[in-house]
C-alpha positions as CSV (number, residue, x, y, z in Angstrom):
1,M,-60.0,66.3,-78.9
2,D,-62.3,69.2,-78.1
3,S,-61.4,71.5,-75.3
4,E,-63.6,71.6,-72.2
5,V,-65.1,75.0,-71.5
6,I,-65.7,76.0,-67.9
7,D,-67.4,79.3,-67.1
8,T,-66.8,80.9,-63.6
9,C,-68.4,84.0,-62.2
10,T,-67.0,86.2,-59.5
11,D,-68.3,89.4,-58.0
12,D,-65.8,91.6,-56.2
13,G,-68.6,93.8,-54.7
14,S,-68.0,96.6,-57.2
15,G,-71.0,95.9,-59.3
16,I,-68.9,94.3,-62.0
17,T,-69.2,90.6,-62.4
18,T,-66.3,88.8,-64.0
19,T,-67.4,85.8,-66.1
20,T,-64.1,84.2,-67.2
21,T,-64.1,81.4,-69.8
22,N,-61.3,78.9,-69.1
23,K,-60.4,76.2,-71.6
24,T,-58.5,73.1,-70.6
25,D,-56.7,73.0,-73.9
26,N,-52.9,73.1,-74.6
27,N,-52.7,76.9,-74.7
28,D,-50.9,76.9,-71.3
29,T,-48.0,75.1,-72.8
30,I,-47.6,77.5,-75.7
31,N,-44.8,80.1,-75.6
32,W,-46.7,83.4,-76.2
33,Q,-43.5,85.5,-76.1
34,R,-43.9,87.0,-79.5
35,F,-47.6,87.7,-79.0
36,H,-46.8,89.6,-75.8
37,E,-44.3,91.8,-77.6
38,W,-47.3,93.3,-79.4
39,L,-50.4,92.7,-77.2
40,H,-50.9,91.9,-73.6
41,C,-54.2,90.1,-74.2
42,I,-57.6,90.2,-76.0
43,C,-60.6,90.8,-73.8
44,V,-64.3,90.1,-74.5
45,V,-66.6,92.2,-72.5
46,T,-70.4,91.7,-72.5
47,F,-73.5,93.1,-70.9
48,D,-75.8,90.7,-69.2
49,L,-79.1,91.9,-67.9
50,E,-78.8,89.9,-64.7
51,I,-75.1,90.3,-63.8
52,G,-74.3,93.5,-65.6
53,Q,-71.0,94.3,-67.4
54,A,-68.9,91.2,-67.4
55,M,-65.5,90.0,-68.5
56,E,-66.6,87.1,-70.7
57,A,-63.2,85.8,-71.7
58,I,-59.5,86.7,-71.9
59,Y,-57.1,85.4,-74.6
60,P,-54.6,83.8,-74.3
61,E,-56.2,82.1,-71.3
62,N,-52.9,82.1,-69.3
63,V,-53.0,85.9,-69.0
64,R,-53.9,87.2,-65.5
65,L,-55.5,90.6,-64.8
66,T,-56.3,91.9,-61.3
67,E,-59.9,92.5,-60.3
68,K,-59.3,96.3,-60.5
69,E,-57.9,96.0,-64.0
70,K,-60.9,93.9,-65.1
71,M,-63.3,96.3,-63.5
72,N,-61.8,99.3,-65.3
73,I,-61.7,97.5,-68.6
74,C,-65.3,96.4,-68.3
75,Y,-66.5,100.0,-67.7
76,L,-64.3,101.6,-70.2
77,A,-65.2,99.1,-72.9
78,F,-68.8,100.4,-73.1
79,P,-69.8,103.9,-74.0
80,D,-70.8,105.8,-70.8
81,S,-74.0,107.1,-72.5
82,N,-74.6,104.7,-75.4
83,S,-78.0,105.9,-76.6
84,G,-76.4,107.3,-79.8
85,C,-73.9,104.4,-80.3
86,M,-76.0,102.0,-82.3
87,G,-74.1,99.7,-84.6
88,D,-70.3,99.5,-84.3
89,T,-68.2,102.0,-82.4
90,K,-64.4,102.2,-82.3
91,F,-62.3,104.1,-79.8
92,H,-59.2,103.7,-77.6
93,I,-58.6,103.9,-73.9
94,R,-55.8,104.1,-71.4
95,L,-55.9,102.7,-67.9
96,R,-53.4,102.4,-65.1
97,V,-51.8,99.0,-64.4
98,D,-52.5,97.8,-60.9
99,P,-49.2,98.5,-59.0
100,N,-47.1,95.9,-57.3
101,T,-48.3,93.1,-59.7
102,E,-46.5,91.2,-62.4
103,N,-48.3,93.3,-65.0
104,T,-46.1,96.3,-64.0
105,N,-43.1,94.7,-65.7
106,L,-42.3,95.1,-69.4
107,N,-40.9,92.0,-71.1
108,E,-37.3,92.1,-72.4
109,A,-38.3,92.8,-76.0
110,Q,-40.3,95.8,-74.9
111,L,-37.5,97.1,-72.7
112,N,-35.1,96.8,-75.6
113,F,-37.6,98.4,-77.9
114,N,-37.9,101.5,-75.6
115,K,-34.2,102.1,-76.0
116,I,-34.3,102.5,-79.7
117,C,-37.8,103.8,-80.6
118,L,-39.3,107.3,-80.8
119,P,-40.1,108.5,-77.2
120,A,-43.7,109.0,-78.2
121,I,-44.2,105.3,-78.9
122,R,-42.5,103.6,-76.0
123,A,-44.1,100.7,-74.3
124,D,-45.7,102.0,-71.1
125,P,-44.9,100.1,-67.9
126,G,-47.5,102.0,-65.9
127,H,-50.5,101.8,-68.2
128,F,-52.4,99.6,-70.6
129,W,-53.6,101.0,-73.9
130,G,-56.9,99.4,-74.9
131,Y,-58.3,99.4,-78.5
132,V,-62.1,98.9,-78.3
133,Y,-64.6,97.7,-80.8
134,F,-68.1,98.0,-79.4
135,R,-71.2,96.5,-81.1
136,Q,-74.8,97.4,-80.0
137,I,-77.7,96.1,-82.2
138,K,-81.3,95.2,-81.5
139,D,-81.9,91.6,-80.7
140,K,-85.4,90.6,-79.7
141,T,-84.2,87.2,-78.4
142,L,-82.5,89.0,-75.5
143,K,-84.4,90.2,-72.5
144,R,-83.0,93.7,-72.8
145,G,-83.7,93.8,-76.5
146,Y,-80.2,94.6,-77.4
147,F,-76.9,92.7,-78.1
148,Q,-74.0,94.6,-76.5
149,K,-70.5,93.3,-76.6
150,S,-66.9,94.7,-76.9
151,I,-63.6,93.3,-78.1
152,V,-60.7,95.0,-76.4
153,L,-57.1,94.6,-77.6
154,L,-54.9,95.4,-74.6
155,S,-51.3,96.5,-75.2
156,R,-48.4,98.4,-73.7
157,L,-47.9,100.1,-77.1
158,P,-49.5,103.4,-78.2
159,F,-49.9,102.2,-81.8
160,I,-53.2,103.9,-82.1
161,H,-53.5,103.7,-85.9
162,L,-52.3,100.1,-86.3
163,F,-54.4,98.6,-83.5
164,N,-57.5,100.6,-84.4
165,E,-57.2,99.1,-87.9
166,L,-56.6,95.7,-86.4
167,T,-59.8,95.8,-84.3
168,S,-61.7,96.5,-87.5
169,I,-60.6,93.1,-88.8
170,V,-60.6,91.0,-85.7
171,A,-63.9,92.2,-84.0
172,P,-66.3,91.7,-86.9
173,A,-64.7,88.3,-87.6
174,F,-65.4,87.4,-84.0
175,F,-69.0,88.6,-84.0
176,D,-69.7,86.7,-87.2
177,N,-68.1,83.4,-86.0
178,D,-67.4,81.9,-82.6
179,E,-64.9,82.2,-79.7
180,T,-62.4,79.9,-81.5
181,M,-61.8,82.9,-83.8
182,L,-59.9,84.8,-81.1
183,N,-57.7,81.8,-80.3
184,H,-56.8,81.7,-84.0
185,V,-56.0,85.4,-83.9
186,C,-53.7,85.0,-80.9
187,H,-51.8,82.3,-82.8
188,E,-51.5,84.5,-85.9
189,I,-50.1,87.4,-83.8
190,N,-47.8,85.0,-82.1
191,A,-46.3,84.3,-85.5
192,W,-45.7,88.0,-86.2
193,P,-42.1,89.3,-86.6
194,A,-40.3,90.6,-83.6
195,L,-41.0,94.2,-82.4
196,Q,-38.2,96.2,-84.1
197,V,-37.6,99.6,-85.6
198,R,-36.5,100.7,-89.1
199,E,-37.5,97.3,-90.6
200,T,-40.4,96.7,-93.0
201,L,-42.7,94.3,-91.1
202,T,-45.6,92.4,-92.5
203,L,-48.3,91.5,-90.0
204,N,-50.7,88.8,-91.2
205,I,-54.1,88.6,-89.8
206,L,-57.2,86.7,-91.0
207,K,-56.1,86.4,-94.6
208,Q,-55.1,90.1,-94.7
209,A,-51.9,91.9,-93.8
210,F,-50.5,95.2,-92.7
211,Q,-47.1,96.4,-93.8
212,I,-45.5,98.8,-91.3
213,Q,-42.2,100.5,-90.4
214,I,-41.7,101.6,-86.8
215,P,-39.6,104.8,-86.6
216,A,-36.3,104.8,-84.6
217,W,-35.3,107.3,-82.0
218,N,-32.8,109.0,-84.2
219,A,-35.1,109.0,-87.3
220,K,-35.1,112.6,-88.6
221,L,-38.5,114.3,-89.0
222,Q,-38.6,115.2,-92.7
223,V,-40.3,118.6,-92.3
224,Q,-38.6,120.5,-95.0
225,G,-39.2,117.7,-97.6
226,L,-43.0,117.6,-97.1
227,K,-45.1,119.1,-99.8
228,D,-48.7,120.1,-99.5
229,D,-49.8,117.1,-101.5
230,S,-47.6,114.5,-99.6
231,P,-49.5,113.3,-96.6
232,T,-47.7,111.6,-93.7
233,Y,-50.9,109.7,-92.9
234,Q,-52.0,107.5,-95.7
235,E,-52.8,103.9,-96.6
236,V,-51.6,102.2,-99.8
237,N,-52.6,98.8,-101.0
238,V,-49.8,96.5,-102.1
239,L,-50.3,95.0,-105.6
240,N,-49.6,91.4,-106.3
241,A,-49.3,90.5,-102.6
242,P,-50.2,86.9,-101.6
243,V,-53.0,88.3,-99.4
244,P,-54.7,91.8,-99.4
245,T,-52.0,94.0,-97.9
246,R,-52.2,97.6,-96.7
247,I,-49.2,99.8,-96.1
248,L,-49.7,102.0,-93.0
249,S,-47.4,105.0,-93.2
250,S,-47.5,105.4,-89.4
251,V,-48.3,103.0,-86.5
252,H,-49.3,105.7,-84.1
253,E,-50.3,108.9,-85.9
254,I,-54.0,109.4,-86.5
255,D,-55.9,111.7,-88.8
256,I,-55.9,114.8,-86.6
257,F,-57.8,117.0,-89.1
258,N,-61.1,115.4,-88.4
259,S,-60.7,116.2,-84.7
260,L,-59.1,119.6,-84.9
261,Y,-61.2,121.2,-87.6
262,C,-63.9,122.1,-85.1
263,V,-61.5,124.0,-83.0
264,L,-59.4,125.3,-85.9
265,S,-59.5,129.0,-84.9
266,N,-58.3,128.0,-81.4
267,L,-55.5,125.7,-82.6
268,H,-52.6,127.9,-81.4
269,M,-54.2,128.5,-78.0
270,L,-54.7,124.8,-77.5
271,W,-51.1,124.2,-78.5
272,E,-50.1,126.5,-75.7
273,L,-52.4,124.8,-73.2
274,V,-51.0,121.4,-74.0
275,L,-47.4,122.7,-74.0
276,I,-47.7,124.1,-70.5
277,G,-49.6,121.1,-69.2
278,E,-52.9,122.8,-68.3
279,P,-55.9,120.5,-67.3
280,I,-58.3,120.1,-70.2
281,V,-61.5,118.1,-70.4
282,V,-63.0,117.1,-73.7
283,I,-66.8,116.6,-73.6
284,G,-68.4,114.8,-76.5
285,T,-71.3,112.6,-77.4
286,S,-69.2,109.5,-78.4
287,P,-66.1,107.9,-77.1
288,T,-64.7,107.9,-80.7
289,D,-64.8,111.7,-80.9
290,C,-63.4,112.1,-77.4
291,S,-60.5,109.6,-77.7
292,H,-59.5,111.0,-81.1
293,M,-59.6,114.6,-79.8
294,V,-57.5,113.7,-76.8
295,Q,-54.9,111.9,-78.9
296,S,-54.8,114.9,-81.3
297,L,-54.2,117.3,-78.5
298,V,-51.4,115.2,-77.0
299,S,-49.7,115.0,-80.5
300,M,-49.8,118.7,-81.0
301,I,-46.5,119.3,-79.2
302,S,-44.5,116.6,-81.0
303,P,-41.6,115.9,-81.1
304,L,-41.7,117.1,-77.4
305,V,-43.2,114.2,-75.4
306,Y,-46.3,115.0,-73.5
307,A,-45.3,114.3,-69.9
308,S,-48.6,114.8,-68.1
309,T,-51.4,112.3,-67.9
310,S,-54.0,111.7,-70.6
311,R,-57.2,109.5,-70.6
312,P,-58.6,109.3,-74.1
313,Y,-61.9,108.1,-72.7
314,F,-62.9,108.3,-69.0
315,T,-66.0,107.2,-67.1
316,I,-67.4,107.9,-63.6
317,H,-66.8,104.3,-62.6
318,D,-63.0,104.5,-63.2
319,S,-60.9,103.7,-60.1
320,E,-59.1,107.0,-60.6
321,F,-62.3,109.1,-60.7
322,K,-61.9,110.6,-57.2
323,E,-58.1,111.2,-57.8
324,F,-58.7,113.2,-60.9
325,T,-61.9,115.0,-60.1
326,Q,-61.9,115.7,-56.3
327,R,-58.5,117.0,-55.6
328,Q,-58.4,119.8,-53.0
329,T,-55.5,121.5,-54.7
330,G,-57.3,121.8,-58.0
331,P,-57.4,119.8,-61.2
332,P,-54.3,117.8,-62.1
333,S,-52.2,118.2,-65.2
334,I,-54.3,115.9,-67.4
335,I,-56.4,115.7,-70.6
336,L,-59.6,113.8,-70.1
337,G,-62.2,112.7,-72.7
338,V,-65.7,112.1,-71.4
339,T,-69.2,111.6,-72.7
340,N,-71.3,111.3,-69.5
341,P,-73.3,114.6,-68.9
342,F,-72.6,114.1,-65.2
343,F,-69.0,115.4,-65.8
344,A,-70.4,118.8,-66.8
345,K,-71.2,119.4,-63.1
346,T,-68.4,117.4,-61.6
347,L,-65.7,119.2,-63.5
348,Q,-67.2,122.6,-63.3
349,H,-64.0,123.9,-61.6
350,W,-61.8,122.9,-64.5
351,P,-60.4,125.9,-66.4
352,H,-60.4,124.6,-70.0
353,I,-63.4,122.8,-71.6
354,I,-63.7,121.6,-75.2
355,R,-67.2,120.7,-76.2
356,L,-67.5,118.5,-79.3
357,S,-71.3,118.3,-79.4
358,D,-72.6,118.7,-83.0
359,C,-69.1,119.2,-84.4
360,L,-70.0,117.0,-87.3
361,M,-73.1,119.1,-88.0
362,N,-71.0,122.2,-88.0
363,Y,-68.5,120.6,-90.3
364,N,-71.2,119.6,-92.8
365,K,-72.5,123.2,-92.7
366,L,-69.0,124.4,-93.3
367,M,-68.7,122.2,-96.4
368,A,-72.0,123.4,-97.7
369,D,-71.0,127.1,-97.1
370,A,-67.7,126.5,-98.8
371,A,-69.3,124.9,-101.8
372,G,-71.5,127.9,-102.2
373,N,-68.7,130.5,-101.8
374,S,-66.7,131.2,-104.9
375,G,-64.1,133.4,-103.2
376,T,-61.2,132.6,-100.9
377,P,-62.6,131.7,-97.5
378,S,-62.0,134.2,-94.8
379,V,-61.1,133.2,-91.2
380,S,-64.1,135.1,-89.8
381,R,-66.6,133.4,-92.2
382,F,-65.5,129.9,-91.5
383,E,-64.6,129.8,-87.8
384,L,-66.1,126.7,-86.4
385,S,-65.8,127.7,-82.8
386,K,-64.9,130.8,-80.9
387,V,-63.2,131.0,-77.5
388,K,-66.0,131.3,-74.9
389,S,-64.5,133.5,-72.2
390,T,-67.3,133.0,-69.6
391,T,-67.9,132.5,-66.0
392,I,-67.5,129.0,-64.6
393,T,-71.2,128.5,-64.2
394,S,-72.3,129.6,-67.6
395,K,-69.6,127.6,-69.4
396,F,-71.3,124.4,-68.3
397,L,-74.8,125.6,-69.0
398,D,-73.8,126.5,-72.6
399,T,-73.7,123.2,-74.5
400,S,-72.7,124.7,-77.9
401,P,-69.5,123.4,-79.4
402,G,-66.3,125.4,-78.7
403,V,-63.5,126.0,-76.3
404,Y,-64.5,127.4,-73.0
405,T,-61.7,129.1,-71.1
406,Q,-60.5,132.4,-69.7
407,Y,-56.9,131.7,-70.7
408,K,-55.2,134.6,-72.6
409,P,-52.8,133.2,-75.2
410,F,-49.2,134.5,-75.3
411,L,-49.0,134.1,-79.0
412,Q,-51.2,135.3,-81.9
413,R,-52.7,132.7,-84.1
414,D,-51.4,132.1,-87.6
415,K,-54.2,133.2,-89.8
416,N,-52.4,132.0,-93.0
417,L,-52.6,128.4,-91.8
418,I,-56.3,128.7,-91.0
419,K,-57.0,130.2,-94.4
420,K,-55.0,127.4,-96.0
421,V,-56.8,124.7,-94.2
422,L,-60.2,126.3,-94.9
423,L,-59.3,126.6,-98.6
424,G,-58.6,122.9,-98.5
425,V,-62.1,122.3,-97.2
426,K,-63.6,124.4,-100.0
427,T,-61.6,122.5,-102.6
428,K,-62.3,119.1,-100.9
429,R,-58.7,118.4,-100.2
430,P,-58.4,114.9,-98.6
431,A,-58.4,114.8,-94.9
432,S,-55.0,113.1,-94.8
433,I,-53.4,116.1,-96.6
434,Q,-55.2,118.5,-94.3
435,S,-53.7,116.6,-91.4
436,T,-50.3,116.9,-92.9
437,L,-50.6,120.7,-93.2
438,I,-51.7,121.0,-89.5
439,R,-49.2,118.5,-88.2
440,R,-46.3,120.1,-90.1
441,H,-47.2,123.6,-88.9
442,L,-47.4,122.4,-85.2
443,L,-44.2,120.5,-85.6
444,E,-42.4,123.6,-86.9
445,L,-44.0,125.7,-84.1
446,T,-42.8,123.2,-81.4
447,Q,-39.3,123.0,-82.9
448,S,-39.1,126.8,-83.0
449,F,-39.9,126.9,-79.3
450,M,-37.6,124.0,-78.3
451,I,-34.5,124.8,-80.4
452,P,-33.4,127.8,-78.2
453,L,-33.8,125.6,-75.1
454,E,-31.8,122.8,-76.8
455,R,-29.1,125.3,-77.8
456,Y,-28.9,126.8,-74.3
457,I,-28.8,123.5,-72.4
458,A,-26.0,122.3,-74.7
459,S,-24.0,125.3,-73.5
460,L,-24.2,124.1,-69.9
461,L,-21.6,121.5,-70.6
462,P,-18.2,122.4,-69.0
463,L,-15.4,123.0,-71.4
464,Q,-13.3,120.1,-72.6
465,R,-10.2,121.5,-70.9
466,D,-12.1,121.2,-67.5
467,I,-12.2,117.4,-67.8
468,S,-9.1,115.8,-66.2
469,P,-8.4,112.1,-65.8
470,F,-7.1,112.8,-62.3
471,K,-10.0,114.9,-61.0
472,S,-13.7,114.2,-60.2
473,T,-16.0,114.2,-63.2
474,P,-17.4,117.8,-63.6
475,V,-21.1,118.3,-63.4
476,P,-23.3,120.3,-65.9
477,N,-23.8,124.0,-65.1
478,G,-27.2,124.9,-63.6
479,F,-30.2,125.9,-65.8
480,K,-30.8,129.6,-65.0
481,Q,-34.1,130.9,-66.4
482,D,-33.0,134.5,-66.6
483,D,-29.8,133.6,-68.5
484,F,-31.9,131.6,-70.9
485,I,-34.4,134.4,-71.4
486,A,-31.5,136.8,-72.2
487,T,-30.5,134.6,-75.2
488,L,-33.9,135.0,-76.8
489,E,-33.3,138.4,-78.4
490,N,-30.6,137.1,-80.7
491,S,-31.7,133.5,-81.0
492,G,-35.3,133.2,-80.0
493,P,-38.2,131.5,-81.8
494,H,-39.4,134.8,-83.3
495,L,-36.6,134.4,-85.8
496,T,-38.0,131.1,-87.2
497,S,-41.7,131.1,-86.4
498,T,-44.5,132.9,-88.2
499,C,-46.3,133.3,-84.8
500,K,-45.8,136.6,-83.0
501,G,-46.4,137.4,-79.4
502,D,-45.0,137.2,-75.9
503,W,-42.5,134.3,-76.2
504,E,-40.8,135.1,-72.9
505,G,-44.1,134.9,-71.0
506,L,-44.8,131.5,-72.6
507,Y,-41.3,130.2,-71.7
508,R,-41.8,131.3,-68.1
509,K,-45.1,129.5,-67.9
510,F,-43.5,126.4,-69.6
511,F,-40.8,126.3,-66.9
512,L,-43.6,125.5,-64.3
513,S,-44.9,122.5,-66.3
514,S,-44.3,118.7,-66.1
515,N,-43.4,118.9,-69.8
516,F,-40.4,121.1,-69.0
517,R,-39.4,119.0,-66.0
518,E,-39.4,115.8,-68.0
519,W,-37.4,117.4,-70.8
520,Y,-34.9,119.0,-68.5
521,L,-34.4,115.8,-66.4
522,N,-33.7,113.8,-69.6
523,R,-31.3,116.4,-71.0
524,H,-29.5,116.8,-67.7
525,F,-29.0,113.1,-67.5
526,E,-27.7,113.1,-71.1
527,L,-25.2,115.9,-70.2
528,T,-24.1,113.9,-67.1
529,Q,-23.5,110.8,-69.2
530,T,-21.7,112.8,-71.8
531,L,-19.3,114.1,-69.2
532,E,-18.8,110.6,-67.8
533,A,-18.0,109.4,-71.3
534,H,-15.6,112.2,-71.9
535,Q,-13.7,111.5,-68.6
536,L,-13.5,107.8,-69.5
537,Q,-12.1,108.9,-72.8
538,A,-9.5,111.1,-71.0
539,L,-8.6,108.2,-68.7
540,A,-8.2,105.9,-71.7
541,E,-5.8,108.4,-73.4
542,A,-3.8,109.4,-70.3
543,D,-0.3,108.1,-69.6
544,L,-1.2,106.2,-66.4
545,L,2.1,104.3,-66.3
546,K,4.0,107.6,-66.0
547,W,1.5,108.6,-63.3
548,T,2.3,105.5,-61.2
549,R,6.1,106.3,-61.0
550,N,5.9,108.5,-57.9
551,K,2.7,106.9,-56.4
552,Q,2.3,104.7,-53.4
553,E,0.9,101.2,-53.9
554,V,-2.3,102.2,-52.1
555,E,-2.8,105.0,-54.6
556,I,-2.3,102.7,-57.5
557,V,-4.8,100.2,-56.1
558,D,-7.3,103.0,-55.5
559,M,-6.9,104.2,-59.2
560,I,-7.5,100.6,-60.4
561,L,-10.6,100.3,-58.3
562,K,-11.9,103.7,-59.4
563,L,-11.4,102.8,-63.1
564,K,-13.3,99.5,-62.7
565,D,-16.1,101.2,-60.7
566,K,-16.5,104.0,-63.3
567,L,-16.7,101.6,-66.2
568,Q,-19.1,99.3,-64.3
569,I,-21.4,102.2,-63.2
570,F,-21.4,103.6,-66.8
571,D,-22.3,100.2,-68.2
572,D,-25.0,99.6,-65.5
573,T,-26.5,102.9,-66.2
574,Q,-26.7,102.2,-70.0
575,Q,-28.0,98.7,-69.3
576,N,-30.9,100.0,-67.1
577,L,-32.0,102.8,-69.4
578,T,-35.7,102.9,-70.1
579,Q,-35.2,105.3,-73.1
580,P,-32.8,105.6,-76.0
581,A,-29.2,106.0,-75.1
582,S,-27.8,109.3,-76.2
583,V,-24.2,108.5,-75.2
584,V,-22.4,105.3,-76.2
585,L,-18.9,104.5,-75.1
586,K,-16.7,103.6,-78.1
587,K,-15.3,100.0,-78.2
588,E,-11.9,101.5,-78.7
589,T,-12.2,103.6,-75.6
590,R,-13.4,100.6,-73.5
591,D,-10.5,98.4,-74.8
592,N,-8.0,101.1,-74.0
593,L,-9.4,101.4,-70.5
594,L,-9.0,97.7,-69.9
595,R,-5.4,97.9,-71.1
596,Q,-4.8,100.8,-68.8
597,I,-6.1,98.7,-65.9
598,D,-3.8,95.8,-66.8
599,G,-0.9,98.2,-67.4
600,I,-0.9,99.9,-64.0
601,R,-1.8,96.6,-62.3
602,S,1.5,95.2,-63.7
603,T,3.4,97.7,-61.6
604,L,2.2,96.2,-58.4
605,P,3.8,93.3,-56.4
606,D,2.5,89.8,-57.3
607,D,0.5,89.4,-54.1
608,L,-1.4,92.6,-54.8
609,K,-1.9,91.7,-58.4
610,E,-3.8,88.5,-57.4
611,I,-5.9,90.3,-54.8
612,I,-7.3,92.9,-57.3
613,K,-7.3,90.6,-60.4
């Protein structure tokens, strides 16, 4: 029996009209649990000459989005200035979940996933990630003369690579068929394996498949084992598979070379700006370039998690526009990607601007120059953009590509890396390998910066002998910046990094950033949990029966209650974690603690035993 289609239109007064297609089929009775592990929903956004941008349909049909969420999706799903976006355009977006709604809750599978996955790929309870496929083609049958429509895969997962590839399959199939195609896609995704790490997962979609492996939290980054010709970003076709299958080496990493080559000479300065959480705006001509550049910037400080806010693509209609652009206290710690020329004036007070205009033209010129140059390329000959240290007014009047800032880097750039990458351009080295070179260098740079901090904070743990089963749990020693700085001479990053400069100054700037605060809070929590686990271990090994011999009944009861409370609090804390657990209580320790409780309870009179049983 065919399903009945009912179109309803609503206007919330914002200029966005929501046209939602509801179908009275049996989809409401389907359990979409597995689908929602991967995606929240699939949106179809169209442009109608009479009603404007409209949410045409949402799949599965039982998904509910608030009017604010729909409005933001509708505006973000279309290029802000789309004159140059004929044909198909792919990009990704990030938008805030409307607070105090059911959408702010992650499902159980996502909560469990967050406890075991890499921090950089955790499901985000406060934001949606959107993977957009926009099509604009001439169509004389329409009043406006153009067909304009977007497919948006909405997810809590920042699987940029996987879902961008998925849109390349799903969207064209939808445009070439009818709306039943997206229902079919939802059912296929609902049949995918569970969201899990370390396992090889095969994801079937429209007679094709992706093969992926999601990295776990404790997966070691194989930096030393990488060779120049072994890309971390690559795709391989599986032979003899039942359907065409592509192996994706990463679900989240993108090809950063194609974004960063146009700011190659400023690479190390940009690494500093991202590290210390400076506000950056990326101005380009297409949402594809902007979203990729923003994502490349955020990934520069891996494995450190970027704790500030990022918007790969942002428009003047976003509900957070005023919040981000009209703050009296100055720009927030955020990286924005924009295409609307209006932002050049609106964000003129921002300290760091990256202009991407004509980057592709510069890259083509670079390739031509490299092909005609027989010698080793020099840094000065092949610099794609220089730092424009200009006044605030002139940096917005100048539309040439480059990095516009008055920031003075603490570190010198590594010219050897730049020469190596430029030599790869000359020899036409694949972009995937170029990305590997850049990613590995930045990874080693970040690790050189963070290892002294990790070493110092580990030293803040009290000594083992200070942990007593009969005293309060000790607390970690305080982080003292001057004490840490004093350790740099003998164990600082200058011993492992090829970059030279004022490391102390960079650390002091880093201490003021949200990246440091997030890292410190996580590490301090881990130290606290470690001390709690150590004391539980001490209690499990103590001779508590001997301790009870000269104790009053009230003291014994108090000890039993404290043991139960400590164990319960530790368990509750572990259960409610929103990130990987760094400390796990051994089963042997837990069993010993329970035996200890039973043992000292046995020394009490029968009436008390029953009361505290």
